[in-house]
C-alpha positions, 0 to 999 in steps of 0.5 A, spaced: 538 493 442 534 497 436 528 501 438 521 497 438 517 498 432 510 500 433 506 493 432 511 490 437 509 496 442 502 495 441 502 487 442 506 488 448 501 493 451 495 488 449 498 483 453 498 488 459 505 490 460 505 497 458 511 498 463 515 494 459 514 498 453 516 504 457 522 501 460 525 500 453 523 507 451 527 510 456 533 506 456 539 510 454 543 508 448 549 511 451 549 508 457 547 501 455 551 501 449 556 496 452 551 491 455 549 485 451 542 483 450 540 479 456 543 485 460 538 490 457 532 486 457 534 485 465 534 492 466 528 493 462 524 488 466 527 491 473 524 498 471 518 495 469 517 491 475 519 497 479 513 501 476 508 495 477 510 494 484 509 502 485 503 503 482 500 497 486 502 500 493 499 506 491 493 503 489 493 499 496 494 506 499 489 510 495 483 504 496 485 504 504 481 510 505 487 513 510 485 519 514 492 521 513 495 518 507 502 522 508 503 519 515 509 515 516 512 511 522 518 515 522 515 522 523 511 520 529 513 525 534 515 522 540 515 527 545 515 525 553 508 528 554 505 523 549 507 517 553 509 513 546 514 508 547 519 508 542 520 500 542 513 499 541 512 503 535 518 500 532 515 493 534 509 495 530 513 497 524 515 490 523 508 488 522 509 482 526 502 483 529 499 482 523 502 475 521 500 473 529 493 476 528 493 480 534 489 486 535 492 493 537 488 498 540 490 506 541 487 510 546 488 517 548 485 524 548 482 527 542 488 530 538 493 525 541 495 522 534 491 516 534 488 517 527 495 519 525 498 513 528 493 508 525 494 511 518 501 510 519 501 503 520 496 502 515 500 505 510 506 501 512 502 495 511 500 497 504 507 498 502 508 491 504 502 489 500 497 488 505 490 490 504 488 495 509 482 499 510 481 505 515 474 507 518 472 511 524 468 507 529 462 511 528 462 510 521 463 502 522 457 502 527 453 506 522 455 501 516 453 495 520 446 498 522 445 499 515 447 492 513 443 489 518 436 492 515 438 489 508 437 481 506 444 478 507 446 484 509 450 482 515 454 476 511 456 481 505 458 486 511 462 481 514 465 478 508 467 486 506 471 487 512 474 480 513 477 481 506 482 486 509 488 484 512 489 490 517 482 494 519 484 501 522 
């Protein structure tokens, strides 16, 4: 496949597919020489889709406002003193509680890892394209108190937080 001319690239970017242009640009002629046109297009579309999905997930994680954005359920410290059940953590990792509209409550002493665990669950949800949001309970109460004093504030507040699939 010959390289795209600048006008074709401009049109593709204007249509909102700059990742596809980049995918065509990075295709290595030596590796794709023996491929037919359809296979090269498929490779470029696959690369562009992967970049698109990655940017969407990164945006969801960034907008979630996680306290620990690098949290990961696979790195949860399962020390005996913490009293964590591997089976429960694994079950939470499946995100079934989200589809079943169930609540999860973490309780424990200060510094026991509740925020980390919540951030890890929210990040896992974001990676599977759920909208999540992290907010501390005192901050949530403060926003509610502020919203109550404004005209139509309660409705706006409820709409805002009801829009999230997962609220941590």
